[in-house]
Wavefront OBJ file of the C-alpha trace (Angstrom):
o trace
v 0.000 0.000 0.000
v 1.400 3.370 -1.000
v 0.533 5.846 1.713
v 2.723 8.602 0.276
v -0.047 9.727 -2.068
v -2.377 10.097 0.913
v 0.156 12.149 2.849
v 0.627 14.569 -0.029
v -3.117 14.833 -0.651
v -3.896 15.360 3.008
v -1.200 18.016 3.344
v -2.666 19.931 0.397
v -6.182 19.729 1.808
v -5.040 20.877 5.238
v -3.128 23.810 3.762
v -6.282 24.882 1.930
v -8.440 24.931 5.083
v -9.404 28.406 6.328
v -6.697 29.413 8.771
v -4.619 26.437 7.708
v -4.593 22.839 8.804
v -3.246 23.544 12.262
v -6.196 25.771 13.109
v -8.683 23.291 11.644
v -7.203 20.374 13.551
v -7.114 22.385 16.779
v -10.793 23.227 16.311
v -11.602 19.518 16.419
v -10.557 19.389 20.076
v -13.778 21.100 21.123
v -16.122 18.900 19.088
v -17.874 15.680 20.018
v -16.064 12.473 19.059
v -18.452 11.363 16.273
v -18.060 14.751 14.595
v -14.268 14.559 14.962
v -14.160 11.087 13.403
v -16.409 12.213 10.555
v -14.277 15.290 9.870
v -11.013 13.362 9.917
v -12.426 10.680 7.620
v -12.869 13.315 4.914
v -9.087 13.365 4.528
v -7.531 11.027 1.932
v -6.486 7.685 3.364
v -8.059 8.322 6.760
v -10.554 5.731 7.902
v -12.257 5.186 11.242
v -9.232 3.574 12.924
v -6.744 6.262 11.902
v -9.279 8.953 12.778
v -9.755 7.421 16.218
v -5.976 7.244 16.717
v -5.582 10.917 15.812
v -8.518 11.836 18.031
v -7.117 9.862 20.958
v -3.457 10.789 20.737
v -3.589 14.306 19.288
v -7.003 15.845 19.905
v -7.634 15.130 23.588
v -10.459 12.704 22.822
v -9.564 10.315 25.646
v -12.654 8.195 25.089
v -11.776 7.341 21.467
v -11.074 3.646 20.964
v -9.211 2.759 17.771
v -10.334 -0.638 16.496
v -8.353 -2.496 13.864
v -10.448 -3.950 11.064
v -8.983 -7.391 11.746
v -10.673 -7.458 15.152
v -14.019 -7.946 13.443
v -12.719 -11.137 11.778
v -12.113 -12.860 15.111
l 1 2 3 4 5 6 7 8 9 10 11 12 13 14 15 16 17 18 19 20 21 22 23 24 25 26 27 28 29 30 31 32 33 34 35 36 37 38 39 40 41 42 43 44 45 46 47 48 49 50 51 52 53 54 55 56 57 58 59 60 61 62 63 64 65 66 67 68 69 70 71 72 73 74
């Protein structure tokens, strides 16, 4: 899987956000978790697990629980 294309695409999208990506990401800290996950999933290559990881480790969403897709196969 080539994640480089997602990184470049996401960086471009974040740069285009009003106030820049840093401001947009910081604004997610004050939102409810479902809204944060939904917003993050609009970025290229970001699915529910990655969104939950970002929410948990970077956006003070301490109740986010990242779940790997392979868990559902067990």
